[in-house]
All heavy atoms as a GROMACS GRO file, in nm:
protein
  614
    1MET      N    1   0.080  -0.117  -0.002
    1MET     CA    2  -0.002  -0.002   0.000
    1MET      C    3   0.088   0.120   0.001
    1MET      O    4   0.191   0.132   0.072
    1MET     CB    5  -0.091   0.003   0.132
    1MET     CG    6  -0.153   0.129   0.144
    1MET     SD    7  -0.291   0.121   0.269
    1MET     CE    8  -0.400   0.017   0.181
    2ALA      N    9   0.057   0.222  -0.087
    2ALA     CA   10   0.140   0.346  -0.092
    2ALA      C   11   0.049   0.464  -0.093
    2ALA      O   12  -0.053   0.460  -0.154
    2ALA     CB   13   0.229   0.337  -0.214
    3LEU      N   14   0.104   0.576  -0.030
    3LEU     CA   15   0.050   0.702  -0.051
    3LEU      C   16   0.125   0.773  -0.161
    3LEU      O   17   0.251   0.778  -0.157
    3LEU     CB   18   0.053   0.784   0.081
    3LEU     CG   19  -0.027   0.730   0.192
    3LEU    CD1   20   0.001   0.818   0.323
    3LEU    CD2   21  -0.176   0.724   0.155
    4LEU      N   22   0.060   0.833  -0.260
    4LEU     CA   23   0.120   0.899  -0.366
    4LEU      C   24   0.114   1.055  -0.361
    4LEU      O   25   0.020   1.103  -0.312
    4LEU     CB   26   0.051   0.853  -0.502
    4LEU     CG   27   0.051   0.695  -0.519
    4LEU    CD1   28  -0.035   0.670  -0.643
    4LEU    CD2   29   0.183   0.634  -0.508
    5ASN      N   30   0.215   1.114  -0.419
    5ASN     CA   31   0.197   1.262  -0.433
    5ASN      C   32   0.127   1.303  -0.553
    5ASN      O   33   0.080   1.218  -0.622
    5ASN     CB   34   0.349   1.315  -0.428
    5ASN     CG   35   0.440   1.279  -0.543
    5ASN    OD1   36   0.386   1.226  -0.643
    5ASN    ND2   37   0.564   1.300  -0.527
    6GLU      N   38   0.124   1.434  -0.574
    6GLU     CA   39   0.041   1.480  -0.699
    6GLU      C   40   0.095   1.420  -0.830
    6GLU      O   41   0.030   1.416  -0.923
    6GLU     CB   42   0.061   1.631  -0.709
    6GLU     CG   43  -0.010   1.708  -0.588
    6GLU     CD   44   0.072   1.715  -0.470
    6GLU    OE1   45   0.201   1.693  -0.478
    6GLU    OE2   46   0.032   1.747  -0.357
    7SER      N   47   0.233   1.386  -0.833
    7SER     CA   48   0.279   1.325  -0.956
    7SER      C   49   0.267   1.169  -0.959
    7SER      O   50   0.332   1.108  -1.047
    7SER     CB   51   0.428   1.363  -0.969
    7SER     OG   52   0.457   1.497  -0.971
    8GLU      N   53   0.193   1.122  -0.869
    8GLU     CA   54   0.164   0.980  -0.846
    8GLU      C   55   0.296   0.893  -0.822
    8GLU      O   56   0.299   0.776  -0.865
    8GLU     CB   57   0.088   0.923  -0.964
    8GLU     CG   58  -0.046   0.979  -0.993
    8GLU     CD   59  -0.135   0.926  -1.100
    8GLU    OE1   60  -0.094   0.810  -1.141
    8GLU    OE2   61  -0.236   0.976  -1.134
    9GLU      N   62   0.383   0.960  -0.751
    9GLU     CA   63   0.503   0.893  -0.709
    9GLU      C   64   0.484   0.852  -0.565
    9GLU      O   65   0.425   0.929  -0.487
    9GLU     CB   66   0.624   0.976  -0.719
    9GLU     CG   67   0.658   1.033  -0.861
    9GLU     CD   68   0.750   1.142  -0.867
    9GLU    OE1   69   0.754   1.213  -0.772
    9GLU    OE2   70   0.813   1.148  -0.972
   10PRO      N   71   0.534   0.733  -0.518
   10PRO     CA   72   0.515   0.693  -0.374
   10PRO      C   73   0.586   0.787  -0.290
   10PRO      O   74   0.709   0.813  -0.307
   10PRO     CB   75   0.582   0.549  -0.366
   10PRO     CG   76   0.588   0.503  -0.518
   10PRO     CD   77   0.596   0.626  -0.596
   11VAL      N   78   0.524   0.831  -0.175
   11VAL     CA   79   0.577   0.903  -0.076
   11VAL      C   80   0.598   0.825   0.047
   11VAL      O   81   0.696   0.830   0.123
   11VAL     CB   82   0.487   1.030  -0.032
   11VAL    CG1   83   0.533   1.107   0.075
   11VAL    CG2   84   0.462   1.115  -0.169
   12VAL      N   85   0.511   0.738   0.077
   12VAL     CA   86   0.508   0.644   0.183
   12VAL      C   87   0.453   0.507   0.144
   12VAL      O   88   0.343   0.506   0.083
   12VAL     CB   89   0.430   0.686   0.308
   12VAL    CG1   90   0.426   0.584   0.419
   12VAL    CG2   91   0.471   0.826   0.362
   13THR      N   92   0.532   0.401   0.164
   13THR     CA   93   0.480   0.271   0.126
   13THR      C   94   0.494   0.186   0.257
   13THR      O   95   0.584   0.181   0.338
   13THR     CB   96   0.587   0.202   0.021
   13THR    OG1   97   0.585   0.291  -0.093
   13THR    CG2   98   0.539   0.070  -0.009
   14VAL      N   99   0.380   0.114   0.280
   14VAL     CA  100   0.363   0.022   0.390
   14VAL      C  101   0.338  -0.109   0.350
   14VAL      O  102   0.249  -0.132   0.265
   14VAL     CB  103   0.248   0.072   0.492
   14VAL    CG1  104   0.245  -0.018   0.616
   14VAL    CG2  105   0.279   0.223   0.524
   15GLN      N  106   0.420  -0.217   0.405
   15GLN     CA  107   0.398  -0.351   0.367
   15GLN      C  108   0.358  -0.431   0.497
   15GLN      O  109   0.428  -0.416   0.595
   15GLN     CB  110   0.520  -0.413   0.301
   15GLN     CG  111   0.557  -0.346   0.174
   15GLN     CD  112   0.687  -0.404   0.113
   15GLN    OE1  113   0.740  -0.496   0.164
   15GLN    NE2  114   0.713  -0.353  -0.001
   16PHE      N  115   0.259  -0.520   0.483
   16PHE     CA  116   0.221  -0.598   0.595
   16PHE      C  117   0.137  -0.709   0.551
   16PHE      O  118   0.091  -0.711   0.437
   16PHE     CB  119   0.140  -0.507   0.705
   16PHE     CG  120   0.023  -0.431   0.636
   16PHE    CD1  121  -0.103  -0.492   0.612
   16PHE    CD2  122   0.054  -0.303   0.590
   16PHE    CE1  123  -0.195  -0.419   0.553
   16PHE    CE2  124  -0.054  -0.235   0.528
   16PHE     CZ  125  -0.177  -0.288   0.512
   17LYS      N  126   0.111  -0.805   0.640
   17LYS     CA  127   0.019  -0.919   0.610
   17LYS      C  128  -0.080  -0.923   0.726
   17LYS      O  129  -0.057  -0.983   0.831
   17LYS     CB  130   0.099  -1.049   0.614
   17LYS     CG  131   0.194  -1.051   0.496
   17LYS     CD  132   0.274  -1.183   0.494
   17LYS     CE  133   0.388  -1.187   0.384
   17LYS     NZ  134   0.462  -1.304   0.396
   18SER      N  135  -0.201  -0.864   0.694
   18SER     CA  136  -0.312  -0.869   0.784
   18SER      C  137  -0.431  -0.874   0.702
   18SER      O  138  -0.441  -0.837   0.586
   18SER     CB  139  -0.311  -0.737   0.874
   18SER     OG  140  -0.340  -0.628   0.792
   19PRO      N  141  -0.543  -0.921   0.766
   19PRO     CA  142  -0.666  -0.945   0.691
   19PRO      C  143  -0.743  -0.816   0.654
   19PRO      O  144  -0.834  -0.795   0.571
   19PRO     CB  145  -0.753  -1.036   0.772
   19PRO     CG  146  -0.701  -1.009   0.911
   19PRO     CD  147  -0.555  -0.981   0.908
   20ALA      N  148  -0.709  -0.710   0.718
   20ALA     CA  149  -0.779  -0.580   0.706
   20ALA      C  150  -0.675  -0.463   0.723
   20ALA      O  151  -0.577  -0.482   0.786
   20ALA     CB  152  -0.902  -0.562   0.795
   21VAL      N  153  -0.716  -0.348   0.692
   21VAL     CA  154  -0.627  -0.226   0.710
   21VAL      C  155  -0.725  -0.111   0.740
   21VAL      O  156  -0.824  -0.103   0.679
   21VAL     CB  157  -0.546  -0.197   0.583
   21VAL    CG1  158  -0.620  -0.170   0.464
   21VAL    CG2  159  -0.437  -0.081   0.615
   22GLY      N  160  -0.686  -0.023   0.836
   22GLY     CA  161  -0.738   0.095   0.859
   22GLY      C  162  -0.665   0.217   0.821
   22GLY      O  163  -0.554   0.226   0.839
   23ILE      N  164  -0.735   0.306   0.739
   23ILE     CA  165  -0.672   0.431   0.683
   23ILE      C  166  -0.753   0.540   0.738
   23ILE      O  167  -0.870   0.546   0.704
   23ILE     CB  168  -0.657   0.426   0.542
   23ILE    CG1  169  -0.581   0.312   0.482
   23ILE    CG2  170  -0.598   0.552   0.485
   23ILE    CD1  171  -0.574   0.285   0.344
   24TRP      N  172  -0.699   0.628   0.819
   24TRP     CA  173  -0.781   0.737   0.879
   24TRP      C  174  -0.713   0.857   0.908
   24TRP      O  175  -0.581   0.851   0.930
   24TRP     CB  176  -0.858   0.682   0.995
   24TRP     CG  177  -0.772   0.630   1.108
   24TRP    CD1  178  -0.718   0.513   1.132
   24TRP    CD2  179  -0.730   0.713   1.228
   24TRP    NE1  180  -0.644   0.511   1.242
   24TRP    CE2  181  -0.650   0.640   1.297
   24TRP    CE3  182  -0.757   0.844   1.263
   24TRP    CZ2  183  -0.587   0.678   1.418
   24TRP    CZ3  184  -0.697   0.893   1.385
   24TRP    CH2  185  -0.611   0.807   1.456
   25SER      N  186  -0.773   0.966   0.936
   25SER     CA  187  -0.714   1.085   0.989
   25SER      C  188  -0.828   1.150   1.068
   25SER      O  189  -0.954   1.131   1.037
   25SER     CB  190  -0.672   1.181   0.873
   25SER     OG  191  -0.612   1.299   0.911
   26PRO      N  192  -0.803   1.226   1.177
   26PRO     CA  193  -0.906   1.277   1.245
   26PRO      C  194  -1.004   1.372   1.169
   26PRO      O  195  -0.958   1.464   1.106
   26PRO     CB  196  -0.833   1.363   1.353
   26PRO     CG  197  -0.692   1.312   1.368
   26PRO     CD  198  -0.670   1.258   1.225
   27TYR      N  199  -1.140   1.347   1.182
   27TYR     CA  200  -1.236   1.410   1.106
   27TYR      C  201  -1.249   1.550   1.146
   27TYR      O  202  -1.255   1.583   1.261
   27TYR     CB  203  -1.362   1.336   1.114
   27TYR     CG  204  -1.483   1.414   1.039
   27TYR    CD1  205  -1.487   1.402   0.904
   27TYR    CD2  206  -1.574   1.490   1.113
   27TYR    CE1  207  -1.592   1.460   0.840
   27TYR    CE2  208  -1.674   1.553   1.042
   27TYR     CZ  209  -1.685   1.534   0.905
   27TYR     OH  210  -1.781   1.596   0.835
   28GLY      N  211  -1.243   1.640   1.055
   28GLY     CA  212  -1.268   1.789   1.082
   28GLY      C  213  -1.152   1.854   1.150
   28GLY      O  214  -1.172   1.976   1.194
   29LYS      N  215  -1.039   1.796   1.162
   29LYS     CA  216  -0.929   1.858   1.235
   29LYS      C  217  -0.822   1.912   1.148
   29LYS      O  218  -0.722   1.972   1.191
   29LYS     CB  219  -0.874   1.759   1.334
   29LYS     CG  220  -0.956   1.695   1.426
   29LYS     CD  221  -0.978   1.774   1.540
   29LYS     CE  222  -1.054   1.693   1.649
   29LYS     NZ  223  -1.105   1.781   1.754
   30HIS      N  224  -0.831   1.892   1.016
   30HIS     CA  225  -0.722   1.925   0.927
   30HIS      C  226  -0.577   1.887   0.975
   30HIS      O  227  -0.479   1.968   0.963
   30HIS     CB  228  -0.728   2.082   0.897
   30HIS     CG  229  -0.854   2.130   0.847
   30HIS    ND1  230  -0.892   2.103   0.712
   30HIS    CD2  231  -0.954   2.197   0.899
   30HIS    CE1  232  -1.015   2.154   0.698
   30HIS    NE2  233  -1.050   2.210   0.814
   31ALA      N  234  -0.578   1.762   1.018
   31ALA     CA  235  -0.454   1.704   1.074
   31ALA      C  236  -0.356   1.680   0.970
   31ALA      O  237  -0.393   1.645   0.849
   31ALA     CB  238  -0.488   1.568   1.143
   32PRO      N  239  -0.226   1.701   0.990
   32PRO     CA  240  -0.118   1.694   0.898
   32PRO      C  241  -0.070   1.545   0.887
   32PRO      O  242   0.046   1.525   0.856
   32PRO     CB  243  -0.009   1.788   0.945
   32PRO     CG  244  -0.026   1.775   1.099
   32PRO     CD  245  -0.174   1.757   1.119
   33PHE      N  246  -0.152   1.450   0.895
   33PHE     CA  247  -0.105   1.307   0.890
   33PHE      C  248  -0.231   1.217   0.853
   33PHE      O  249  -0.341   1.257   0.861
   33PHE     CB  250  -0.055   1.266   1.029
   33PHE     CG  251  -0.154   1.265   1.142
   33PHE    CD1  252  -0.231   1.157   1.158
   33PHE    CD2  253  -0.169   1.372   1.227
   33PHE    CE1  254  -0.335   1.156   1.272
   33PHE    CE2  255  -0.255   1.377   1.326
   33PHE     CZ  256  -0.332   1.258   1.347
   34VAL      N  257  -0.184   1.105   0.806
   34VAL     CA  258  -0.275   0.988   0.780
   34VAL      C  259  -0.231   0.867   0.859
   34VAL      O  260  -0.109   0.847   0.848
   34VAL     CB  261  -0.292   0.967   0.624
   34VAL    CG1  262  -0.382   0.842   0.603
   34VAL    CG2  263  -0.338   1.086   0.551
   35CYS      N  264  -0.326   0.797   0.919
   35CYS     CA  265  -0.283   0.670   0.982
   35CYS      C  266  -0.302   0.557   0.890
   35CYS      O  267  -0.409   0.549   0.829
   35CYS     CB  268  -0.361   0.657   1.112
   35CYS     SG  269  -0.312   0.773   1.245
   36ILE      N  270  -0.208   0.468   0.887
   36ILE     CA  271  -0.227   0.340   0.818
   36ILE      C  272  -0.195   0.227   0.910
   36ILE      O  273  -0.090   0.214   0.962
   36ILE     CB  274  -0.128   0.328   0.701
   36ILE    CG1  275  -0.137   0.458   0.596
   36ILE    CG2  276  -0.144   0.199   0.616
   36ILE    CD1  277  -0.029   0.456   0.497
   37GLU      N  278  -0.301   0.147   0.951
   37GLU     CA  279  -0.297   0.057   1.054
   37GLU      C  280  -0.335  -0.088   1.012
   37GLU      O  281  -0.437  -0.102   0.959
   37GLU     CB  282  -0.378   0.091   1.165
   37GLU     CG  283  -0.354   0.220   1.224
   37GLU     CD  284  -0.448   0.254   1.338
   37GLU    OE1  285  -0.558   0.187   1.357
   37GLU    OE2  286  -0.429   0.357   1.399
   38PRO      N  287  -0.246  -0.185   1.012
   38PRO     CA  288  -0.281  -0.327   0.992
   38PRO      C  289  -0.374  -0.368   1.096
   38PRO      O  290  -0.346  -0.349   1.215
   38PRO     CB  291  -0.144  -0.398   0.995
   38PRO     CG  292  -0.039  -0.305   1.020
   38PRO     CD  293  -0.100  -0.169   1.049
   39TRP      N  294  -0.484  -0.424   1.067
   39TRP     CA  295  -0.592  -0.466   1.162
   39TRP      C  296  -0.612  -0.625   1.156
   39TRP      O  297  -0.616  -0.676   1.041
   39TRP     CB  298  -0.722  -0.401   1.137
   39TRP     CG  299  -0.724  -0.261   1.173
   39TRP    CD1  300  -0.643  -0.184   1.236
   39TRP    CD2  301  -0.840  -0.165   1.159
   39TRP    NE1  302  -0.675  -0.053   1.252
   39TRP    CE2  303  -0.804  -0.040   1.203
   39TRP    CE3  304  -0.955  -0.183   1.084
   39TRP    CZ2  305  -0.890   0.069   1.190
   39TRP    CZ3  306  -1.046  -0.073   1.079
   39TRP    CH2  307  -1.001   0.048   1.134
   40TYR      N  308  -0.623  -0.681   1.269
   40TYR     CA  309  -0.654  -0.824   1.280
   40TYR      C  310  -0.793  -0.841   1.344
   40TYR      O  311  -0.813  -0.927   1.421
   40TYR     CB  312  -0.547  -0.895   1.375
   40TYR     CG  313  -0.411  -0.890   1.298
   40TYR    CD1  314  -0.336  -0.778   1.313
   40TYR    CD2  315  -0.369  -0.978   1.216
   40TYR    CE1  316  -0.198  -0.764   1.245
   40TYR    CE2  317  -0.248  -0.986   1.151
   40TYR     CZ  318  -0.176  -0.872   1.165
   40TYR     OH  319  -0.054  -0.861   1.095
   41GLY      N  320  -0.884  -0.759   1.305
   41GLY     CA  321  -1.023  -0.758   1.349
   41GLY      C  322  -1.089  -0.625   1.309
   41GLY      O  323  -1.012  -0.529   1.278
   42ILE      N  324  -1.207  -0.624   1.285
   42ILE     CA  325  -1.274  -0.501   1.249
   42ILE      C  326  -1.396  -0.472   1.349
   42ILE      O  327  -1.443  -0.566   1.420
   42ILE     CB  328  -1.320  -0.507   1.107
   42ILE    CG1  329  -1.422  -0.617   1.074
   42ILE    CG2  330  -1.206  -0.509   1.022
   42ILE    CD1  331  -1.474  -0.607   0.944
   43HIS      N  332  -1.458  -0.355   1.333
   43HIS     CA  333  -1.572  -0.318   1.408
   43HIS      C  334  -1.694  -0.406   1.372
   43HIS      O  335  -1.691  -0.485   1.270
   43HIS     CB  336  -1.613  -0.183   1.390
   43HIS     CG  337  -1.640  -0.144   1.251
   43HIS    ND1  338  -1.765  -0.175   1.188
   43HIS    CD2  339  -1.562  -0.096   1.151
   43HIS    CE1  340  -1.768  -0.126   1.054
   43HIS    NE2  341  -1.638  -0.088   1.038
   44ASP      N  342  -1.796  -0.408   1.457
   44ASP     CA  343  -1.920  -0.484   1.422
   44ASP      C  344  -1.997  -0.422   1.306
   44ASP      O  345  -1.996  -0.289   1.294
   44ASP     CB  346  -2.014  -0.493   1.542
   44ASP     CG  347  -1.953  -0.571   1.651
   44ASP    OD1  348  -1.875  -0.670   1.626
   44ASP    OD2  349  -2.003  -0.555   1.775
   45LYS      N  350  -2.058  -0.496   1.233
   45LYS     CA  351  -2.150  -0.451   1.132
   45LYS      C  352  -2.274  -0.399   1.202
   45LYS      O  353  -2.296  -0.439   1.312
   45LYS     CB  354  -2.189  -0.550   1.027
   45LYS     CG  355  -2.068  -0.594   0.941
   45LYS     CD  356  -2.113  -0.700   0.838
   45LYS     CE  357  -1.994  -0.750   0.759
   45LYS     NZ  358  -2.028  -0.844   0.662
   46ALA      N  359  -2.347  -0.310   1.138
   46ALA     CA  360  -2.476  -0.260   1.202
   46ALA      C  361  -2.569  -0.372   1.244
   46ALA      O  362  -2.579  -0.465   1.158
   46ALA     CB  363  -2.536  -0.160   1.106
   47TYR      N  364  -2.611  -0.363   1.355
   47TYR     CA  365  -2.712  -0.471   1.410
   47TYR      C  366  -2.650  -0.605   1.414
   47TYR      O  367  -2.721  -0.704   1.409
   47TYR     CB  368  -2.842  -0.469   1.324
   47TYR     CG  369  -2.900  -0.334   1.309
   47TYR    CD1  370  -2.892  -0.264   1.184
   47TYR    CD2  371  -2.955  -0.264   1.409
   47TYR    CE1  372  -2.934  -0.139   1.170
   47TYR    CE2  373  -3.006  -0.134   1.398
   47TYR     CZ  374  -2.999  -0.073   1.273
   47TYR     OH  375  -3.045   0.055   1.257
   48TYR      N  376  -2.524  -0.619   1.443
   48TYR     CA  377  -2.456  -0.745   1.455
   48TYR      C  378  -2.515  -0.811   1.575
   48TYR      O  379  -2.525  -0.761   1.686
   48TYR     CB  380  -2.308  -0.735   1.465
   48TYR     CG  381  -2.236  -0.859   1.486
   48TYR    CD1  382  -2.216  -0.940   1.383
   48TYR    CD2  383  -2.181  -0.895   1.606
   48TYR    CE1  384  -2.138  -1.063   1.390
   48TYR    CE2  385  -2.115  -1.013   1.636
   48TYR     CZ  386  -2.090  -1.094   1.520
   48TYR     OH  387  -2.019  -1.216   1.535
   49GLN      N  388  -2.557  -0.947   1.561
   49GLN     CA  389  -2.615  -1.021   1.668
   49GLN      C  390  -2.526  -1.143   1.720
   49GLN      O  391  -2.571  -1.212   1.801
   49GLN     CB  392  -2.752  -1.071   1.633
   49GLN     CG  393  -2.847  -0.947   1.607
   49GLN     CD  394  -2.888  -0.881   1.723
   49GLN    OE1  395  -2.915  -0.936   1.829
   49GLN    NE2  396  -2.880  -0.750   1.716
   50GLY      N  397  -2.416  -1.168   1.648
   50GLY     CA  398  -2.338  -1.290   1.674
   50GLY      C  399  -2.247  -1.280   1.800
   50GLY      O  400  -2.249  -1.170   1.870
   51ASP      N  401  -2.177  -1.377   1.835
   51ASP     CA  402  -2.090  -1.381   1.945
   51ASP      C  403  -1.957  -1.308   1.913
   51ASP      O  404  -1.921  -1.302   1.799
   51ASP     CB  405  -2.055  -1.520   1.985
   51ASP     CG  406  -2.175  -1.599   2.038
   51ASP    OD1  407  -2.256  -1.537   2.102
   51ASP    OD2  408  -2.175  -1.720   2.048
   52PHE      N  409  -1.890  -1.255   2.008
   52PHE     CA  410  -1.762  -1.192   1.991
   52PHE      C  411  -1.666  -1.276   1.917
   52PHE      O  412  -1.598  -1.229   1.822
   52PHE     CB  413  -1.703  -1.140   2.124
   52PHE     CG  414  -1.583  -1.069   2.115
   52PHE    CD1  415  -1.584  -0.935   2.083
   52PHE    CD2  416  -1.459  -1.136   2.144
   52PHE    CE1  417  -1.461  -0.863   2.070
   52PHE    CE2  418  -1.338  -1.066   2.127
   52PHE     CZ  419  -1.339  -0.929   2.097
   53LYS      N  420  -1.665  -1.404   1.940
   53LYS     CA  421  -1.567  -1.498   1.886
   53LYS      C  422  -1.594  -1.517   1.735
   53LYS      O  423  -1.519  -1.572   1.662
   53LYS     CB  424  -1.554  -1.630   1.963
   53LYS     CG  425  -1.684  -1.707   1.949
   53LYS     CD  426  -1.673  -1.838   2.029
   53LYS     CE  427  -1.797  -1.909   2.031
   53LYS     NZ  428  -1.802  -2.031   2.115
   54GLU      N  429  -1.710  -1.489   1.692
   54GLU     CA  430  -1.752  -1.496   1.552
   54GLU      C  431  -1.732  -1.376   1.471
   54GLU      O  432  -1.768  -1.374   1.349
   54GLU     CB  433  -1.892  -1.547   1.545
   54GLU     CG  434  -1.918  -1.675   1.606
   54GLU     CD  435  -2.064  -1.710   1.623
   54GLU    OE1  436  -2.151  -1.632   1.594
   54GLU    OE2  437  -2.091  -1.826   1.656
   55LYS      N  438  -1.675  -1.266   1.522
   55LYS     CA  439  -1.658  -1.149   1.446
   55LYS      C  440  -1.566  -1.166   1.327
   55LYS      O  441  -1.475  -1.247   1.330
   55LYS     CB  442  -1.603  -1.039   1.534
   55LYS     CG  443  -1.706  -0.978   1.630
   55LYS     CD  444  -1.639  -0.877   1.724
   55LYS     CE  445  -1.597  -0.766   1.645
   55LYS     NZ  446  -1.557  -0.646   1.714
   56GLN      N  447  -1.597  -1.097   1.218
   56GLN     CA  448  -1.512  -1.108   1.093
   56GLN      C  449  -1.368  -1.068   1.117
   56GLN      O  450  -1.346  -0.960   1.185
   56GLN     CB  451  -1.580  -1.018   0.986
   56GLN     CG  452  -1.529  -1.039   0.846
   56GLN     CD  453  -1.620  -0.968   0.748
   56GLN    OE1  454  -1.680  -0.877   0.784
   56GLN    NE2  455  -1.592  -1.007   0.629
   57TYR      N  456  -1.283  -1.140   1.062
   57TYR     CA  457  -1.131  -1.115   1.056
   57TYR      C  458  -1.054  -1.122   1.199
   57TYR      O  459  -0.954  -1.078   1.213
   57TYR     CB  460  -1.107  -0.978   1.002
   57TYR     CG  461  -1.148  -0.966   0.862
   57TYR    CD1  462  -1.233  -0.859   0.824
   57TYR    CD2  463  -1.104  -1.049   0.760
   57TYR    CE1  464  -1.281  -0.846   0.692
   57TYR    CE2  465  -1.148  -1.034   0.631
   57TYR     CZ  466  -1.237  -0.935   0.598
   57TYR     OH  467  -1.284  -0.916   0.470
   58MET      N  468  -1.133  -1.183   1.300
   58MET     CA  469  -1.069  -1.190   1.422
   58MET      C  470  -0.955  -1.284   1.425
   58MET      O  471  -0.945  -1.385   1.349
   58MET     CB  472  -1.173  -1.252   1.528
   58MET     CG  473  -1.288  -1.145   1.558
   58MET     SD  474  -1.221  -1.007   1.639
   58MET     CE  475  -1.188  -1.070   1.801
   59ASN      N  476  -0.856  -1.251   1.505
   59ASN     CA  477  -0.737  -1.332   1.523
   59ASN      C  478  -0.755  -1.418   1.643
   59ASN      O  479  -0.764  -1.362   1.751
   59ASN     CB  480  -0.623  -1.241   1.534
   59ASN     CG  481  -0.481  -1.313   1.528
   59ASN    OD1  482  -0.478  -1.435   1.483
   59ASN    ND2  483  -0.384  -1.247   1.570
   60HIS      N  484  -0.766  -1.549   1.631
   60HIS     CA  485  -0.801  -1.637   1.744
   60HIS      C  486  -0.677  -1.713   1.794
   60HIS      O  487  -0.604  -1.767   1.716
   60HIS     CB  488  -0.907  -1.743   1.699
   60HIS     CG  489  -1.035  -1.686   1.661
   60HIS    ND1  490  -1.130  -1.658   1.753
   60HIS    CD2  491  -1.085  -1.651   1.531
   60HIS    CE1  492  -1.239  -1.605   1.689
   60HIS    NE2  493  -1.206  -1.609   1.560
   61LEU      N  494  -0.656  -1.701   1.916
   61LEU     CA  495  -0.542  -1.775   1.986
   61LEU      C  496  -0.580  -1.864   2.092
   61LEU      O  497  -0.681  -1.834   2.161
   61LEU     CB  498  -0.440  -1.672   2.045
   61LEU     CG  499  -0.376  -1.568   1.947
   61LEU    CD1  500  -0.290  -1.470   2.023
   61LEU    CD2  501  -0.294  -1.638   1.850
   62GLN      N  502  -0.516  -1.972   2.110
   62GLN     CA  503  -0.537  -2.063   2.220
   62GLN      C  504  -0.484  -1.998   2.351
   62GLN      O  505  -0.400  -1.928   2.345
   62GLN     CB  506  -0.474  -2.200   2.190
   62GLN     CG  507  -0.524  -2.279   2.070
   62GLN     CD  508  -0.677  -2.305   2.089
   62GLN    OE1  509  -0.725  -2.344   2.200
   62GLN    NE2  510  -0.754  -2.277   1.983
   63PRO      N  511  -0.543  -2.043   2.463
   63PRO     CA  512  -0.486  -1.998   2.595
   63PRO      C  513  -0.342  -2.011   2.607
   63PRO      O  514  -0.297  -2.130   2.572
   63PRO     CB  515  -0.574  -2.074   2.697
   63PRO     CG  516  -0.696  -2.115   2.625
   63PRO     CD  517  -0.651  -2.132   2.479
   64GLY      N  518  -0.265  -1.909   2.643
   64GLY     CA  519  -0.130  -1.924   2.661
   64GLY      C  520  -0.052  -1.904   2.530
   64GLY      O  521   0.075  -1.886   2.532
   65ALA      N  522  -0.113  -1.902   2.416
   65ALA     CA  523  -0.044  -1.887   2.284
   65ALA      C  524  -0.011  -1.734   2.277
   65ALA      O  525  -0.064  -1.649   2.331
   65ALA     CB  526  -0.136  -1.923   2.168
   66SER      N  527   0.080  -1.702   2.186
   66SER     CA  528   0.126  -1.571   2.145
   66SER      C  529   0.114  -1.549   1.998
   66SER      O  530   0.111  -1.643   1.925
   66SER     CB  531   0.261  -1.536   2.199
   66SER     OG  532   0.354  -1.623   2.142
   67PHE      N  533   0.110  -1.424   1.960
   67PHE     CA  534   0.105  -1.387   1.809
   67PHE      C  535   0.205  -1.279   1.785
   67PHE      O  536   0.213  -1.183   1.872
   67PHE     CB  537  -0.035  -1.346   1.780
   67PHE     CG  538  -0.050  -1.290   1.648
   67PHE    CD1  539  -0.053  -1.358   1.533
   67PHE    CD2  540  -0.057  -1.133   1.629
   67PHE    CE1  541  -0.062  -1.302   1.403
   67PHE    CE2  542  -0.063  -1.079   1.510
   67PHE     CZ  543  -0.070  -1.170   1.397
   68MET      N  544   0.280  -1.284   1.686
   68MET     CA  545   0.366  -1.180   1.634
   68MET      C  546   0.350  -1.159   1.493
   68MET      O  547   0.318  -1.252   1.415
   68MET     CB  548   0.515  -1.214   1.665
   68MET     CG  549   0.539  -1.226   1.818
   68MET     SD  550   0.728  -1.268   1.845
   68MET     CE  551   0.797  -1.120   1.788
   69SER      N  552   0.362  -1.036   1.451
   69SER     CA  553   0.361  -0.998   1.311
   69SER      C  554   0.449  -0.888   1.289
   69SER      O  555   0.530  -0.848   1.381
   69SER     CB  556   0.219  -0.950   1.274
   69SER     OG  557   0.208  -0.932   1.131
   70GLU      N  558   0.462  -0.840   1.165
   70GLU     CA  559   0.558  -0.734   1.140
   70GLU      C  560   0.505  -0.648   1.024
   70GLU      O  561   0.422  -0.687   0.948
   70GLU     CB  562   0.698  -0.779   1.104
   70GLU     CG  563   0.700  -0.865   0.986
   70GLU     CD  564   0.840  -0.928   0.954
   70GLU    OE1  565   0.931  -0.919   1.043
   70GLU    OE2  566   0.861  -0.973   0.847
   71TYR      N  567   0.555  -0.537   1.003
   71TYR     CA  568   0.531  -0.445   0.899
   71TYR      C  569   0.656  -0.353   0.874
   71TYR      O  570   0.740  -0.342   0.954
   71TYR     CB  571   0.405  -0.356   0.919
   71TYR     CG  572   0.410  -0.264   1.038
   71TYR    CD1  573   0.460  -0.136   1.020
   71TYR    CD2  574   0.375  -0.312   1.162
   71TYR    CE1  575   0.468  -0.053   1.127
   71TYR    CE2  576   0.384  -0.218   1.273
   71TYR     CZ  577   0.431  -0.087   1.253
   71TYR     OH  578   0.431  -0.005   1.355
   72THR      N  579   0.658  -0.310   0.753
   72THR     CA  580   0.766  -0.217   0.707
   72THR      C  581   0.710  -0.085   0.655
   72THR      O  582   0.600  -0.086   0.598
   72THR     CB  583   0.864  -0.278   0.602
   72THR    OG1  584   0.780  -0.306   0.485
   72THR    CG2  585   0.923  -0.403   0.656
   73ILE      N  586   0.779   0.021   0.677
   73ILE     CA  587   0.740   0.159   0.635
   73ILE      C  588   0.854   0.213   0.559
   73ILE      O  589   0.971   0.212   0.613
   73ILE     CB  590   0.701   0.250   0.752
   73ILE    CG1  591   0.578   0.189   0.823
   73ILE    CG2  592   0.662   0.388   0.688
   73ILE    CD1  593   0.554   0.267   0.948
   74GLU      N  594   0.833   0.246   0.433
   74GLU     CA  595   0.935   0.311   0.352
   74GLU      C  596   0.900   0.453   0.316
   74GLU      O  597   0.791   0.475   0.268
   74GLU     CB  598   0.963   0.227   0.221
   74GLU     CG  599   1.073   0.274   0.130
   74GLU     CD  600   1.094   0.200   0.006
   74GLU    OE1  601   1.066   0.081   0.018
   74GLU    OE2  602   1.130   0.248  -0.085
   75MET      N  603   0.981   0.541   0.344
   75MET     CA  604   0.958   0.689   0.312
   75MET      C  605   1.034   0.725   0.186
   75MET      O  606   1.150   0.702   0.176
   75MET     CB  607   1.001   0.779   0.436
   75MET     CG  608   0.948   0.731   0.564
   75MET     SD  609   0.775   0.764   0.587
   75MET     CE  610   0.783   0.934   0.611
   76GLY      N  611   0.963   0.796   0.097
   76GLY     CA  612   1.021   0.844  -0.027
   76GLY      C  613   1.028   0.753  -0.137
   76GLY      O  614   0.983   0.646  -0.139
   0.00000   0.00000   0.00000
């Protein structure tokens, strides 16, 4: 995933392996940044009635297990 400048050249490139990604900036704040976040779960859909363990894209671990991942960010 890359953010491009006006000439469509990569300014920031982020590489990761996750089932979802969040891209956001604070609404109405004219913030000078954009967040790019690898996500291993997402919010509930409207009127979701299922169990927490059935949520879409959830990362399930057994008791006592651990999870590690990585990502890279390239500037320019």
